[in-house]
BAPADREN-348773 format. One record per atom (N, C-alpha, C, O): residue number from 0; atom name; x, y negated, z. Coordinates in nm, 4 decimals, m for minus. Each point is the difference from the previous one (the first is absolute). Layout:
BEGIN
+-----+-------+----------+----------+----------+
| num | atome |        x |        y |        z |
+-----+-------+----------+----------+----------+
| NUM |    CA |        X |        Y |        Z |
...
+-----+-------+----------+----------+----------+
//
This chain:
BEGIN
+-----+-------+----------+----------+----------+
| num | atome |        x |        y |        z |
+-----+-------+----------+----------+----------+
|   0 |     N |   0.0826 |   0.1112 |   0.0011 |
|   0 |    CA |  m0.0834 |  m0.1167 |  m0.0063 |
|   0 |     C |   0.0835 |  m0.1245 |   0.0073 |
|   0 |     O |   0.0983 |  m0.0060 |   0.0739 |
|   1 |     N |  m0.1326 |  m0.0822 |  m0.1417 |
|   1 |    CA |   0.0821 |  m0.1296 |  m0.0012 |
|   1 |     C |  m0.0500 |  m0.0853 |   0.1206 |
|   1 |     O |  m0.1081 |   0.0221 |   0.0547 |
|   2 |     N |   0.1854 |  m0.1112 |  m0.0207 |
|   2 |    CA |  m0.0255 |  m0.0747 |   0.1238 |
|   2 |     C |  m0.1262 |  m0.0931 |  m0.0183 |
|   2 |     O |  m0.0589 |  m0.0387 |   0.1010 |
|   3 |     N |   0.0186 |   0.0043 |  m0.2174 |
|   3 |    CA |  m0.1076 |  m0.0803 |  m0.0108 |
|   3 |     C |  m0.1351 |   0.0788 |   0.0070 |
|   3 |     O |  m0.1050 |  m0.0638 |   0.0064 |
|   4 |     N |   0.1044 |   0.1902 |  m0.0073 |
|   4 |    CA |  m0.1180 |   0.0828 |   0.0023 |
|   4 |     C |  m0.0078 |   0.0857 |   0.1272 |
|   4 |     O |  m0.0793 |   0.0942 |   0.0024 |
|   5 |     N |   0.1536 |  m0.1202 |   0.0986 |
|   5 |    CA |  m0.0065 |   0.0795 |   0.1287 |
|   5 |     C |  m0.1339 |  m0.0034 |   0.0635 |
|   5 |     O |  m0.0514 |   0.1040 |   0.0412 |
|   6 |     N |  m0.0079 |  m0.2202 |  m0.0313 |
|   6 |    CA |  m0.1247 |  m0.0182 |   0.0700 |
|   6 |     C |  m0.1140 |   0.0842 |  m0.0844 |
|   6 |     O |  m0.0886 |   0.0660 |   0.0543 |
|   7 |     N |   0.1051 |  m0.0789 |  m0.1857 |
|   7 |    CA |  m0.1019 |   0.0801 |  m0.0746 |
|   7 |     C |   0.0106 |   0.1409 |   0.0186 |
|   7 |     O |  m0.1017 |   0.0674 |   0.0163 |
|   8 |     N |   0.2287 |  m0.0108 |  m0.0173 |
|   8 |    CA |   0.0276 |   0.1368 |   0.0233 |
|   8 |     C |  m0.0511 |   0.0551 |   0.1392 |
|   8 |     O |  m0.0576 |   0.1080 |   0.0126 |
|   9 |     N |   0.0855 |  m0.1944 |   0.0884 |
|   9 |    CA |  m0.0490 |   0.0188 |   0.1306 |
|   9 |     C |  m0.1552 |   0.0292 |   0.0042 |
|   9 |     O |  m0.0543 |   0.1017 |   0.0433 |
|  10 |     N |  m0.0049 |  m0.2138 |  m0.0979 |
|  10 |    CA |  m0.1508 |   0.0060 |  m0.0134 |
|  10 |     C |  m0.0492 |   0.1259 |  m0.0678 |
|  10 |     O |  m0.0925 |   0.0675 |   0.0452 |
|  11 |     N |   0.1593 |  m0.0391 |  m0.1569 |
|  11 |    CA |  m0.0522 |   0.1177 |  m0.0800 |
|  11 |     C |   0.0211 |   0.1371 |   0.0822 |
|  11 |     O |  m0.0808 |   0.0925 |  m0.0076 |
|  12 |     N |   0.1920 |  m0.0886 |   0.0833 |
|  12 |    CA |   0.0222 |   0.1171 |   0.0934 |
|  12 |     C |  m0.1182 |  m0.0083 |   0.0969 |
|  12 |     O |  m0.0612 |   0.1055 |   0.0166 |
|  13 |     N |   0.0224 |  m0.2047 |   0.0446 |
|  13 |    CA |  m0.1073 |   0.0011 |   0.0997 |
|  13 |     C |  m0.1358 |   0.0392 |  m0.0640 |
|  13 |     O |  m0.0770 |   0.0753 |   0.0596 |
|  14 |     N |   0.0497 |  m0.1250 |  m0.1767 |
|  14 |    CA |  m0.1187 |   0.0323 |  m0.0694 |
|  14 |     C |  m0.0197 |   0.1489 |  m0.0361 |
|  14 |     O |  m0.1061 |   0.0616 |   0.0089 |
|  15 |     N |   0.2223 |  m0.0147 |  m0.0501 |
|  15 |    CA |   0.0094 |   0.1403 |  m0.0331 |
|  15 |     C |   0.0270 |   0.0984 |   0.1057 |
|  15 |     O |   0.0288 |   0.1158 |  m0.0302 |
|  16 |     N |  m0.0365 |  m0.1551 |   0.1536 |
|  16 |    CA |   0.0162 |   0.0830 |   0.1167 |
|  16 |     C |   0.1484 |   0.0455 |   0.0250 |
|  16 |     O |   0.0267 |   0.1048 |   0.0588 |
|  17 |     N |   0.0623 |  m0.1867 |  m0.1051 |
|  17 |    CA |   0.1463 |   0.0282 |   0.0230 |
|  17 |     C |   0.0610 |  m0.1198 |   0.0754 |
|  17 |     O |   0.1098 |  m0.0403 |  m0.0385 |
|  18 |     N |  m0.1704 |  m0.0204 |   0.1421 |
|  18 |    CA |   0.0477 |  m0.1194 |   0.0623 |
|  18 |     C |   0.1460 |   0.0392 |   0.0513 |
|  18 |     O |   0.0291 |   0.1090 |   0.0492 |
|  19 |     N |   0.0510 |  m0.2079 |  m0.0675 |
|  19 |    CA |   0.1488 |   0.0333 |   0.0351 |
|  19 |     C |   0.0825 |   0.0880 |  m0.0912 |
|  19 |     O |   0.1093 |   0.0427 |   0.0372 |
|  20 |     N |  m0.1602 |  m0.0148 |  m0.1570 |
|  20 |    CA |   0.0719 |   0.0871 |  m0.0867 |
|  20 |     C |   0.1271 |  m0.0748 |  m0.0265 |
|  20 |     O |   0.0030 |  m0.1212 |  m0.0212 |
|  21 |     N |   0.1109 |   0.2065 |   0.0236 |
|  21 |    CA |   0.1267 |  m0.0662 |  m0.0136 |
|  21 |     C |   0.0368 |  m0.0289 |  m0.1557 |
|  21 |     O |  m0.0239 |   0.0871 |  m0.0836 |
|  22 |     N |   0.0728 |  m0.1907 |   0.0523 |
|  22 |    CA |   0.0506 |  m0.0259 |  m0.1329 |
|  22 |     C |   0.1249 |  m0.0901 |   0.0118 |
|  22 |     O |   0.0223 |  m0.0680 |   0.1002 |
|  23 |     N |   0.0628 |   0.0723 |  m0.2162 |
|  23 |    CA |   0.1317 |  m0.0917 |  m0.0004 |
|  23 |     C |  m0.0429 |  m0.1286 |  m0.0764 |
|  23 |     O |  m0.0805 |  m0.0004 |  m0.0932 |
|  24 |     N |   0.1357 |  m0.0947 |   0.1373 |
|  24 |    CA |  m0.0228 |  m0.1341 |  m0.0639 |
|  24 |     C |   0.1378 |  m0.0501 |  m0.0547 |
|  24 |     O |   0.1035 |  m0.0030 |   0.0667 |
|  25 |     N |  m0.1165 |  m0.0372 |  m0.2010 |
|  25 |    CA |   0.1061 |  m0.0573 |  m0.0633 |
|  25 |     C |  m0.0339 |  m0.1394 |  m0.0565 |
|  25 |     O |  m0.1168 |  m0.0380 |  m0.0076 |
|  26 |     N |   0.2248 |  m0.0398 |  m0.0333 |
|  26 |    CA |  m0.0112 |  m0.1243 |  m0.0421 |
|  26 |     C |  m0.0944 |  m0.0212 |  m0.1215 |
|  26 |     O |  m0.0088 |   0.0840 |  m0.0896 |
|  27 |     N |  m0.0623 |  m0.2020 |   0.0908 |
|  27 |    CA |  m0.0903 |  m0.0249 |  m0.1077 |
|  27 |     C |   0.0619 |  m0.1067 |  m0.0933 |
|  27 |     O |   0.0719 |  m0.0873 |   0.0486 |
|  28 |     N |  m0.0960 |   0.0915 |  m0.1721 |
|  28 |    CA |  m0.0852 |   0.0939 |  m0.0803 |
|  28 |     C |   0.0829 |   0.1107 |  m0.0571 |
|  28 |     O |   0.1226 |   0.0031 |   0.0106 |
|  29 |     N |  m0.1933 |   0.0861 |  m0.0707 |
|  29 |    CA |   0.0712 |   0.1247 |  m0.0645 |
|  29 |     C |  m0.0183 |  m0.0190 |  m0.1586 |
|  29 |     O |   0.0874 |   0.0444 |  m0.0744 |
|  30 |     N |  m0.1982 |  m0.1089 |   0.0228 |
|  30 |    CA |  m0.0259 |   0.0029 |  m0.1305 |
|  30 |     C |   0.1095 |  m0.0789 |  m0.0798 |
|  30 |     O |   0.0310 |   0.0350 |  m0.1138 |
|  31 |     N |   0.0255 |  m0.1401 |   0.1750 |
|  31 |    CA |   0.0975 |  m0.0725 |  m0.0702 |
|  31 |     C |   0.1466 |   0.0406 |   0.0459 |
|  31 |     O |   0.0965 |  m0.0548 |  m0.0533 |
|  32 |     N |  m0.0809 |   0.1440 |   0.1452 |
|  32 |    CA |   0.1193 |   0.0446 |   0.0395 |
|  32 |     C |   0.0882 |   0.0760 |  m0.1121 |
|  32 |     O |  m0.0547 |   0.0713 |  m0.0841 |
|  33 |     N |   0.1731 |  m0.0880 |   0.0875 |
|  33 |    CA |   0.0806 |   0.0857 |  m0.0985 |
|  33 |     C |   0.0031 |   0.1379 |   0.0562 |
|  33 |     O |  m0.0410 |   0.0273 |   0.1128 |
|  34 |     N |   0.0925 |   0.0597 |  m0.1982 |
|  34 |    CA |   0.0213 |   0.1370 |   0.0391 |
|  34 |     C |   0.1057 |  m0.0005 |   0.1154 |
|  34 |     O |  m0.0207 |   0.0667 |   0.1013 |
|  35 |     N |   0.1259 |  m0.1366 |  m0.1154 |
|  35 |    CA |   0.0998 |  m0.0148 |   0.0991 |
|  35 |     C |  m0.0525 |  m0.0408 |   0.1312 |
|  35 |     O |   0.0234 |   0.0669 |   0.1007 |
|  36 |     N |  m0.1017 |  m0.1871 |  m0.0983 |
|  36 |    CA |  m0.0650 |  m0.0472 |   0.1316 |
|  36 |     C |  m0.0903 |   0.1023 |   0.0463 |
|  36 |     O |  m0.0057 |   0.0165 |   0.1218 |
|  37 |     N |  m0.0670 |   0.0564 |  m0.1976 |
|  37 |    CA |  m0.0851 |   0.1106 |   0.0603 |
|  37 |     C |   0.0848 |   0.1049 |   0.0643 |
|  37 |     O |  m0.0302 |   0.0466 |   0.1099 |
|  38 |     N |   0.1469 |  m0.0050 |  m0.1835 |
|  38 |    CA |   0.0863 |   0.1099 |   0.0549 |
|  38 |     C |   0.0577 |  m0.0534 |   0.1453 |
|  38 |     O |   0.0202 |   0.0803 |   0.0911 |
|  39 |     N |   0.0023 |  m0.2072 |  m0.0775 |
|  39 |    CA |   0.0629 |  m0.0526 |   0.1208 |
|  39 |     C |  m0.1107 |   0.0070 |   0.1029 |
|  39 |     O |   0.0255 |   0.0471 |   0.1108 |
|  40 |     N |  m0.1435 |  m0.0897 |  m0.1392 |
|  40 |    CA |  m0.1068 |   0.0127 |   0.0995 |
|  40 |     C |  m0.0382 |   0.1416 |   0.0418 |
|  40 |     O |  m0.0331 |   0.0248 |   0.1160 |
|  41 |     N |   0.0378 |   0.0641 |  m0.2079 |
|  41 |    CA |  m0.0483 |   0.1366 |   0.0192 |
|  41 |     C |   0.1128 |   0.0630 |   0.0885 |
|  41 |     O |  m0.0346 |   0.0743 |   0.0919 |
|  42 |     N |   0.1654 |  m0.0989 |  m0.1134 |
|  42 |    CA |   0.1125 |   0.0383 |   0.0798 |
|  42 |     C |  m0.0035 |  m0.0464 |   0.1456 |
|  42 |     O |   0.0410 |   0.0687 |   0.0935 |
|  43 |     N |  m0.0911 |  m0.1857 |  m0.0825 |
|  43 |    CA |  m0.0033 |  m0.0627 |   0.1375 |
|  43 |     C |  m0.1064 |   0.0634 |   0.0787 |
|  43 |     O |   0.0101 |  m0.0068 |   0.1225 |
|  44 |     N |  m0.1105 |   0.0675 |  m0.1741 |
|  44 |    CA |  m0.1100 |   0.0594 |   0.0828 |
|  44 |     C |   0.0029 |   0.1652 |  m0.0189 |
|  44 |     O |  m0.0841 |   0.0702 |   0.0562 |
|  45 |     N |   0.1751 |  m0.0220 |  m0.1295 |
|  45 |    CA |   0.0052 |   0.1480 |  m0.0143 |
|  45 |     C |  m0.0004 |   0.0828 |   0.1265 |
|  45 |     O |  m0.0680 |   0.1020 |   0.0109 |
|  46 |     N |   0.1467 |  m0.1498 |   0.0844 |
|  46 |    CA |  m0.0108 |   0.0814 |   0.1309 |
|  46 |     C |  m0.1254 |  m0.0049 |   0.0613 |
|  46 |     O |  m0.0477 |   0.1010 |   0.0517 |
|  47 |     N |  m0.0204 |  m0.2268 |  m0.0523 |
|  47 |    CA |  m0.1265 |  m0.0137 |   0.0556 |
|  47 |     C |  m0.0992 |   0.0947 |  m0.0749 |
|  47 |     O |  m0.0776 |   0.0717 |   0.0632 |
|  48 |     N |   0.0819 |  m0.0732 |  m0.1875 |
|  48 |    CA |  m0.0903 |   0.0847 |  m0.0720 |
|  48 |     C |   0.0177 |   0.1562 |   0.0390 |
|  48 |     O |  m0.0948 |   0.0748 |   0.0240 |
|  49 |     N |   0.2201 |  m0.0407 |  m0.0218 |
|  49 |    CA |   0.0231 |   0.1518 |   0.0314 |
|  49 |     C |  m0.0447 |   0.0233 |   0.1422 |
|  49 |     O |  m0.0526 |   0.1085 |   0.0247 |
|  50 |     N |   0.0676 |  m0.2003 |   0.0750 |
|  50 |    CA |  m0.0549 |   0.0189 |   0.1259 |
|  50 |     C |  m0.1453 |   0.0180 |  m0.0001 |
|  50 |     O |  m0.0499 |   0.0900 |   0.0675 |
|  51 |     N |  m0.0216 |  m0.1689 |  m0.1383 |
|  51 |    CA |  m0.1491 |   0.0147 |  m0.0136 |
|  51 |     C |  m0.0225 |   0.1341 |  m0.0569 |
|  51 |     O |  m0.0793 |   0.0727 |   0.0598 |
|  52 |     N |   0.1382 |  m0.0281 |  m0.1680 |
|  52 |    CA |  m0.0274 |   0.1200 |  m0.0607 |
|  52 |     C |   0.0294 |   0.1303 |   0.0788 |
|  52 |     O |  m0.0524 |   0.1089 |  m0.0239 |
|  53 |     N |   0.1336 |  m0.1319 |   0.1107 |
|  53 |    CA |   0.0386 |   0.1131 |   0.0872 |
|  53 |     C |  m0.0772 |   0.0172 |   0.1359 |
|  53 |     O |   0.0159 |   0.0971 |   0.0740 |
|  54 |     N |  m0.1038 |  m0.2051 |  m0.0486 |
|  54 |    CA |  m0.0595 |   0.0068 |   0.1252 |
|  54 |     C |  m0.1168 |   0.1199 |  m0.0104 |
|  54 |     O |  m0.0492 |   0.0366 |  m0.1068 |
|  55 |     N |   0.0182 |   0.0115 |   0.2242 |
|  55 |    CA |  m0.0994 |   0.1029 |   0.0223 |
|  55 |     C |  m0.1338 |  m0.0828 |  m0.0002 |
|  55 |     O |  m0.0257 |  m0.0835 |   0.0867 |
|  56 |     N |  m0.0603 |   0.1154 |  m0.1960 |
|  56 |    CA |  m0.1232 |  m0.0819 |   0.0002 |
|  56 |     C |  m0.0892 |  m0.0047 |   0.1236 |
|  56 |     O |  m0.0785 |  m0.0927 |   0.0200 |
|  57 |     N |   0.0947 |   0.2010 |   0.0654 |
|  57 |    CA |  m0.0779 |  m0.0006 |   0.1222 |
|  57 |     C |   0.0595 |  m0.0836 |   0.1086 |
|  57 |     O |  m0.0630 |  m0.0135 |   0.1049 |
|  58 |     N |   0.1755 |  m0.0421 |  m0.1209 |
|  58 |    CA |   0.0637 |  m0.0740 |   0.0930 |
|  58 |     C |  m0.0283 |  m0.1486 |  m0.0183 |
|  58 |     O |  m0.0101 |  m0.0734 |   0.0983 |
|  59 |     N |  m0.0037 |   0.0256 |  m0.2298 |
|  59 |    CA |  m0.0309 |  m0.1459 |  m0.0298 |
|  59 |     C |  m0.1220 |  m0.0339 |   0.0345 |
|  59 |     O |  m0.0395 |  m0.1152 |  m0.0182 |
+-----+-------+----------+----------+----------+
//
């Protein structure tokens, strides 16, 4: 999720019954970012993404 849409993502999680659903936030925007800029942003949050993917769903 980009930083500009965090509140929308949180609201969507609440509406869909997944209040507090974890997601990773990157710098906005992505549409005009170069592939290199996107790679840097992805690398910056890769460990956080891995952490979320490896969590036991019953724990969160």
